[in-house]
The first five atom37 places (N, CA, C, CB, O) and aatype in JSON, in Angstrom:
{
  "aatype": [12, 16, 13, 11, 0, 7, 5, 19, 10, 9, 16, 3, 15, 3, 13, 6, 11, 0, 9, 11, 6, 11, 19, 6, 19, 19, 19, 18, 5, 7, 16, 9, 1, 12, 1, 14, 19, 15, 16, 10, 0, 6, 18, 2, 6, 6, 16, 4, 11, 10, 15, 3, 7, 16, 1, 10, 13, 1, 1, 16, 2, 19, 19, 1, 16, 10, 2, 6, 6, 6, 2],
  "atom_mask": [
    [1, 1, 1, 1, 1],
    [1, 1, 1, 1, 1],
    [1, 1, 1, 1, 1],
    [1, 1, 1, 1, 1],
    [1, 1, 1, 1, 1],
    [1, 1, 1, 0, 1],
    [1, 1, 1, 1, 1],
    [1, 1, 1, 1, 1],
    [1, 1, 1, 1, 1],
    [1, 1, 1, 1, 1],
    [1, 1, 1, 1, 1],
    [1, 1, 1, 1, 1],
    [1, 1, 1, 1, 1],
    [1, 1, 1, 1, 1],
    [1, 1, 1, 1, 1],
    [1, 1, 1, 1, 1],
    [1, 1, 1, 1, 1],
    [1, 1, 1, 1, 1],
    [1, 1, 1, 1, 1],
    [1, 1, 1, 1, 1],
    [1, 1, 1, 1, 1],
    [1, 1, 1, 1, 1],
    [1, 1, 1, 1, 1],
    [1, 1, 1, 1, 1],
    [1, 1, 1, 1, 1],
    [1, 1, 1, 1, 1],
    [1, 1, 1, 1, 1],
    [1, 1, 1, 1, 1],
    [1, 1, 1, 1, 1],
    [1, 1, 1, 0, 1],
    [1, 1, 1, 1, 1],
    [1, 1, 1, 1, 1],
    [1, 1, 1, 1, 1],
    [1, 1, 1, 1, 1],
    [1, 1, 1, 1, 1],
    [1, 1, 1, 1, 1],
    [1, 1, 1, 1, 1],
    [1, 1, 1, 1, 1],
    [1, 1, 1, 1, 1],
    [1, 1, 1, 1, 1],
    [1, 1, 1, 1, 1],
    [1, 1, 1, 1, 1],
    [1, 1, 1, 1, 1],
    [1, 1, 1, 1, 1],
    [1, 1, 1, 1, 1],
    [1, 1, 1, 1, 1],
    [1, 1, 1, 1, 1],
    [1, 1, 1, 1, 1],
    [1, 1, 1, 1, 1],
    [1, 1, 1, 1, 1],
    [1, 1, 1, 1, 1],
    [1, 1, 1, 1, 1],
    [1, 1, 1, 0, 1],
    [1, 1, 1, 1, 1],
    [1, 1, 1, 1, 1],
    [1, 1, 1, 1, 1],
    [1, 1, 1, 1, 1],
    [1, 1, 1, 1, 1],
    [1, 1, 1, 1, 1],
    [1, 1, 1, 1, 1],
    [1, 1, 1, 1, 1],
    [1, 1, 1, 1, 1],
    [1, 1, 1, 1, 1],
    [1, 1, 1, 1, 1],
    [1, 1, 1, 1, 1],
    [1, 1, 1, 1, 1],
    [1, 1, 1, 1, 1],
    [1, 1, 1, 1, 1],
    [1, 1, 1, 1, 1],
    [1, 1, 1, 1, 1],
    [1, 1, 1, 1, 1]
  ],
  "atom_positions": [
    [[53.59, -45.96, -106.05], [53.54, -45.39, -104.71], [53.39, -46.52, -103.7], [52.37, -44.38, -104.58], [52.53, -47.38, -103.83]],
    [[54.22, -46.5, -102.72], [54.11, -47.46, -101.63], [53.49, -46.74, -100.44], [55.5, -48.06, -101.26], [53.88, -45.62, -100.11]],
    [[52.54, -47.37, -99.81], [51.87, -46.77, -98.67], [52.68, -47.02, -97.4], [50.45, -47.33, -98.51], [53.31, -48.07, -97.25]],
    [[52.66, -46.05, -96.5], [53.29, -46.2, -95.19], [52.34, -46.96, -94.27], [53.66, -44.8, -94.59], [51.13, -46.99, -94.5]],
    [[52.9, -47.57, -93.26], [52.07, -48.28, -92.28], [51.16, -47.28, -91.57], [52.95, -49.04, -91.26], [51.63, -46.26, -91.06]],
    [[49.88, -47.57, -91.52], [48.93, -46.7, -90.84], [48.54, -45.45, -91.61], [0.0, 0.0, 0.0], [47.94, -44.55, -91.04]],
    [[48.87, -45.38, -92.89], [48.56, -44.2, -93.69], [47.06, -44.11, -93.97], [49.34, -44.23, -95.01], [46.44, -45.09, -94.39]],
    [[46.5, -42.93, -93.74], [45.08, -42.69, -94.0], [44.89, -42.42, -95.49], [44.56, -41.5, -93.14], [45.63, -41.66, -96.09]],
    [[43.89, -43.06, -96.06], [43.56, -42.83, -97.46], [42.56, -41.68, -97.52], [42.97, -44.13, -98.14], [41.48, -41.74, -96.94]],
    [[42.94, -40.63, -98.23], [42.11, -39.43, -98.27], [41.66, -39.1, -99.68], [42.87, -38.26, -97.68], [40.47, -38.91, -99.93]],
    [[42.61, -39.02, -100.59], [42.3, -38.56, -101.95], [41.82, -39.7, -102.84], [43.53, -37.91, -102.57], [42.01, -40.87, -102.52]],
    [[41.18, -39.33, -103.94], [40.77, -40.33, -104.92], [41.98, -41.11, -105.41], [40.04, -39.67, -106.1], [41.9, -42.31, -105.65]],
    [[43.1, -40.42, -105.57], [44.34, -41.07, -106.01], [44.77, -42.15, -105.03], [45.46, -40.04, -106.18], [45.2, -43.23, -105.44]],
    [[44.66, -41.86, -103.73], [44.99, -42.86, -102.7], [44.12, -44.1, -102.86], [44.8, -42.26, -101.29], [44.62, -45.23, -102.8]],
    [[42.82, -43.9, -103.05], [41.9, -45.02, -103.19], [42.18, -45.81, -104.46], [40.45, -44.52, -103.2], [42.17, -47.04, -104.44]],
    [[42.44, -45.12, -105.57], [42.76, -45.79, -106.83], [43.98, -46.69, -106.69], [42.99, -44.77, -107.93], [43.98, -47.84, -107.13]],
    [[45.04, -46.15, -106.07], [46.28, -46.91, -105.91], [46.1, -48.08, -104.95], [47.4, -46.01, -105.41], [46.65, -49.16, -105.18]],
    [[45.33, -47.88, -103.89], [45.08, -48.97, -102.94], [44.31, -50.11, -103.6], [44.31, -48.45, -101.72], [44.57, -51.28, -103.32]],
    [[43.36, -49.77, -104.47], [42.6, -50.8, -105.18], [43.52, -51.54, -106.15], [41.4, -50.17, -105.94], [43.51, -52.77, -106.21]],
    [[44.29, -50.79, -106.89], [45.19, -51.39, -107.89], [46.22, -52.31, -107.25], [45.9, -50.29, -108.69], [46.5, -53.39, -107.77]],
    [[46.79, -51.88, -106.11], [47.83, -52.65, -105.43], [47.27, -53.67, -104.44], [48.76, -51.71, -104.71], [48.03, -54.4, -103.81]],
    [[45.93, -53.73, -104.3], [45.26, -54.64, -103.37], [45.83, -54.53, -101.95], [45.39, -56.08, -103.87], [46.16, -55.52, -101.3]],
    [[45.92, -53.29, -101.49], [46.45, -52.99, -100.16], [45.4, -53.36, -99.11], [46.85, -51.49, -100.04], [44.22, -53.02, -99.25]],
    [[45.82, -54.05, -98.06], [44.9, -54.37, -96.97], [44.67, -53.12, -96.13], [45.45, -55.53, -96.09], [45.61, -52.41, -95.78]],
    [[43.41, -52.87, -95.8], [43.04, -51.68, -95.05], [42.15, -52.05, -93.87], [42.33, -50.66, -95.96], [41.56, -53.13, -93.82]],
    [[42.06, -51.12, -92.92], [41.1, -51.21, -91.83], [40.27, -49.93, -91.86], [41.82, -51.39, -90.43], [40.74, -48.88, -92.3]],
    [[39.03, -50.04, -91.38], [38.12, -48.9, -91.39], [37.68, -48.62, -89.97], [36.9, -49.17, -92.32], [37.22, -49.51, -89.26]],
    [[37.81, -47.36, -89.57], [37.41, -46.93, -88.23], [36.4, -45.81, -88.32], [38.63, -46.48, -87.41], [36.46, -44.98, -89.23]],
    [[35.47, -45.8, -87.37], [34.59, -44.66, -87.17], [34.86, -44.21, -85.74], [33.06, -45.02, -87.42], [34.43, -44.85, -84.79]],
    [[35.57, -43.12, -85.62], [36.05, -42.7, -84.3], [37.1, -43.7, -83.84], [0.0, 0.0, 0.0], [38.1, -43.91, -84.52]],
    [[36.87, -44.32, -82.7], [37.81, -45.33, -82.18], [37.31, -46.75, -82.4], [38.05, -45.09, -80.7], [37.95, -47.71, -81.98]],
    [[36.16, -46.89, -83.06], [35.56, -48.2, -83.26], [35.94, -48.75, -84.63], [34.02, -48.13, -83.11], [35.72, -48.12, -85.66]],
    [[36.51, -49.94, -84.6], [36.86, -50.62, -85.85], [35.58, -51.17, -86.46], [37.91, -51.76, -85.62], [34.86, -51.95, -85.82]],
    [[35.29, -50.76, -87.69], [34.01, -51.09, -88.32], [33.98, -52.48, -88.96], [33.69, -50.06, -89.35], [32.94, -53.14, -88.93]],
    [[35.08, -52.92, -89.54], [35.12, -54.18, -90.28], [36.46, -54.86, -90.06], [34.87, -53.95, -91.8], [37.42, -54.2, -89.65]],
    [[36.54, -56.17, -90.32], [37.84, -56.85, -90.28], [38.74, -56.32, -91.4], [37.65, -58.39, -90.41], [38.29, -55.6, -92.29]],
    [[40.0, -56.68, -91.35], [40.95, -56.29, -92.39], [40.42, -56.75, -93.74], [42.37, -56.89, -92.11], [39.96, -57.88, -93.88]],
    [[40.5, -55.86, -94.73], [39.96, -56.17, -96.04], [40.72, -55.36, -97.09], [38.44, -55.86, -96.1], [41.61, -54.58, -96.75]],
    [[40.38, -55.56, -98.34], [40.91, -54.72, -99.42], [39.73, -53.93, -100.0], [41.62, -55.59, -100.53], [38.57, -54.27, -99.78]],
    [[40.06, -52.87, -100.73], [39.03, -52.05, -101.35], [38.66, -52.62, -102.7], [39.51, -50.6, -101.49], [39.52, -53.11, -103.44]],
    [[37.38, -52.56, -103.02], [36.9, -53.04, -104.31], [36.59, -51.89, -105.25], [35.66, -53.91, -104.12], [36.87, -51.96, -106.45]],
    [[36.01, -50.81, -104.72], [35.68, -49.65, -105.54], [35.43, -48.45, -104.63], [34.44, -49.93, -106.44], [35.36, -48.59, -103.41]],
    [[35.31, -47.28, -105.24], [35.03, -46.07, -104.49], [34.34, -45.07, -105.4], [36.34, -45.47, -103.89], [34.36, -45.21, -106.63]],
    [[33.74, -44.05, -104.81], [33.25, -42.89, -105.53], [33.43, -41.69, -104.61], [31.74, -43.07, -105.96], [34.12, -41.8, -103.6]],
    [[32.85, -40.55, -104.94], [33.05, -39.34, -104.15], [32.6, -39.49, -102.7], [32.32, -38.19, -104.78], [33.2, -38.92, -101.8]],
    [[31.55, -40.26, -102.48], [30.95, -40.34, -101.15], [31.2, -41.64, -100.39], [29.51, -40.13, -101.26], [31.2, -41.64, -99.16]],
    [[31.41, -42.74, -101.1], [31.53, -44.03, -100.43], [32.73, -44.82, -100.94], [30.26, -44.84, -100.63], [33.34, -44.49, -101.96]],
    [[33.06, -45.85, -100.18], [34.02, -46.84, -100.65], [33.42, -48.21, -100.36], [35.43, -46.67, -99.96], [32.66, -48.38, -99.4]],
    [[33.77, -49.17, -101.19], [33.24, -50.52, -101.04], [34.39, -51.47, -100.78], [32.43, -50.96, -102.29], [35.37, -51.48, -101.52]],
    [[34.26, -52.26, -99.73], [35.28, -53.25, -99.39], [35.05, -54.51, -100.21], [35.25, -53.57, -97.87], [33.98, -54.71, -100.78]],
    [[36.05, -55.35, -100.26], [35.95, -56.58, -101.05], [34.88, -57.53, -100.52], [37.29, -57.28, -101.08], [34.44, -58.42, -101.25]],
    [[34.47, -57.37, -99.26], [33.39, -58.22, -98.72], [32.0, -57.7, -99.07], [33.53, -58.34, -97.21], [31.0, -58.28, -98.67]],
    [[31.94, -56.58, -99.82], [30.67, -56.01, -100.25], [30.14, -54.89, -99.39], [0.0, 0.0, 0.0], [29.14, -54.26, -99.75]],
    [[30.77, -54.62, -98.27], [30.33, -53.56, -97.37], [30.63, -52.2, -97.98], [31.01, -53.7, -95.99], [31.75, -51.94, -98.43]],
    [[29.64, -51.32, -98.0], [29.82, -49.97, -98.51], [29.8, -49.0, -97.33], [28.71, -49.6, -99.57], [28.89, -49.05, -96.49]],
    [[30.8, -48.12, -97.26], [30.95, -47.19, -96.13], [31.11, -45.76, -96.63], [32.15, -47.59, -95.26], [31.69, -45.53, -97.69]],
    [[30.59, -44.8, -95.86], [30.75, -43.4, -96.21], [32.18, -42.94, -95.93], [29.76, -42.53, -95.43], [32.72, -43.19, -94.86]],
    [[32.78, -42.28, -96.9], [34.15, -41.81, -96.76], [34.26, -40.69, -95.73], [34.68, -41.33, -98.09], [35.26, -40.62, -95.02]],
    [[33.27, -39.82, -95.64], [33.4, -38.66, -94.76], [33.2, -38.99, -93.28], [32.42, -37.6, -95.17], [33.64, -38.23, -92.42]],
    [[32.55, -40.11, -92.97], [32.32, -40.45, -91.56], [33.23, -41.58, -91.07], [30.88, -40.85, -91.37], [33.23, -41.89, -89.88]],
    [[33.99, -42.18, -91.96], [34.89, -43.28, -91.59], [36.31, -42.95, -92.01], [34.43, -44.6, -92.24], [36.54, -42.21, -92.97]],
    [[37.25, -43.51, -91.29], [38.66, -43.37, -91.64], [39.13, -44.7, -92.22], [39.53, -42.95, -90.4], [39.04, -45.74, -91.57]],
    [[39.64, -44.65, -93.44], [40.18, -45.84, -94.09], [41.69, -45.68, -94.09], [39.61, -46.02, -95.56], [42.21, -44.69, -94.59]],
    [[42.38, -46.67, -93.53], [43.84, -46.56, -93.49], [44.49, -47.92, -93.69], [44.3, -45.95, -92.16], [43.86, -48.96, -93.52]],
    [[45.75, -47.87, -94.05], [46.52, -49.11, -94.22], [46.83, -49.68, -92.85], [47.84, -48.86, -95.03], [46.7, -48.99, -91.83]],
    [[47.24, -50.92, -92.81], [47.58, -51.56, -91.56], [48.82, -50.93, -90.95], [47.8, -53.06, -91.76], [49.74, -50.53, -91.67]],
    [[48.84, -50.85, -89.63], [50.07, -50.38, -88.96], [50.9, -51.6, -88.55], [49.74, -49.48, -87.71], [50.5, -52.74, -88.8]],
    [[52.04, -51.37, -87.92], [52.94, -52.48, -87.57], [52.3, -53.49, -86.64], [54.2, -51.94, -86.92], [52.57, -54.69, -86.75]],
    [[51.45, -53.04, -85.72], [50.81, -53.95, -84.77], [49.78, -54.84, -85.44], [50.16, -53.15, -83.66], [49.54, -55.96, -84.97]],
    [[49.17, -54.38, -86.51], [48.12, -55.14, -87.18], [48.67, -56.08, -88.24], [47.13, -54.21, -87.81], [47.96, -56.98, -88.69]],
    [[49.91, -55.89, -88.64], [50.53, -56.76, -89.67], [50.77, -58.13, -89.17], [51.83, -56.18, -90.16], [51.28, -58.98, -89.9]]
  ]
}
């Protein structure tokens, strides 16, 4: 599966594939960017962990792939 630019990761399958393919992602809470561009290291039902060690709640943050402007 290839991710589209700006695609939001929602399902466990999305997170698994993003980790496997080392897709660069950005994390937003509302309109505020929470962290610099990073890759995902792991996830569970409630959280995801970025490669820099930051753990974020999945339900309160939006994790998405980079869009054209961020590439």
